[in-house]
N, C-alpha and C positions, 0 to 999 in steps of 0.2 A: 382449502378446498378447490379442487379444480372441476369446471364445468363449463360447457360450451365455449370453449376457448378463451377462458378466463381464469384467473385464480384469485381467491379471496384469502387474505391473510391479516394477522393482527401483529400489531408493534407496540412494545411496551413504552409509555412514556412517564413523565413524572406525574402526571394527573391520573393516570390509569392506562386502560389499553384502548388503542385507534386502530379500528378496521378499516382495511382499504381493498379495494378490488382493481384489478388491472389485466388488462388484454394480453394475451401470448401472442408473440413470443415476448419476453421481457427480462428484465434483470432484477434479481433479488439479491442483496446485499445483507449478509449477517454479521453479528458481533462474536466475539470468541465465546460468550458465556452460552450461547445457543446449545452447544453441546460437550458433553464431558467424554473425550475418546477414552476408549479401553485400549488396554495394551494388546498386541496381538498375542494368540495363543502359539504354542510351539508348533502346531498343526498348520495355523495360518500362516506362520512364517515359511514354514517348507513348502507350502504351496504357492506362496508368493515368489518363493526362489526359483521353483520349477516352473512358473508361469511362462507361458508362450507369448512373447509381445509380438504383436501384429504391425509392424511399420509399414506407412504408407508414403509414397512418394509424391511430388508434385504431379506427375504422369499418371499415377493411379488414380488420382482425383481429378484427372482434366484440367489441371491448371498450368499457367505459363510460367515457367522458372523464373522469367525475368521478372514476374510479379510478386514472388514468393521468397521465404527466405531472407538471407543477405541482400541478394540483389535487388529484391523487391520493398525493401525496409525504406521507409523515408526518412531515417535516421540512422547515422553511421557512429560507432564509438570511435573516436580519435585518440582519446589518451584516458588512463586510468590512472589515478594516483590517490594517495592520501594528503588531503588539506594541511597546510602547516598551521599549528595551535599557537598562537602568540599570546602570551600571558603577560599581562602589564598590572603591576601594582604601584600603587602611589598613596602617600599618606598626607591627608590635608591638616595642617594644624590651623589654629585659630579659633575664634567664635563661631556659632554656626552661621550666622550671616555670610561671613568671610569664607567659611568652608564651601557652603550652598554654591556661592558666586563661583567659586574657584571649579568647582565639580561641575557646574554648568558651561563654563569655558572651556575646561577639558574634554567634556563630552562633545560640545560643539568642534573642536579641533578633530577630535578622534573620527566623527561622522564624516568631515570632509576630506579624510585621507584617499 
């Protein structure tokens, strides 16, 4: 519920329901289970297809173009790639004590790469 610049909400916990109150503005995040989205109707699809989009520029909002978009971003994408996936399979023979010792040694070598 909303009142006097605050929002009161409930979150589901393992032990039950927890009630919280937060001043606005604020950020509320939810899990996927919060809603069961419905498929849009044919009429809704047509309305969405014909809807007019209002595109605003930095000038429209009174913002400095050097502080917005790609120029204003504190990060820049340098390279996009699919990481190499290396699969290593080893079989350790011997009794369990020997196998454990070999596995620990190999894991130690692997983490030092």
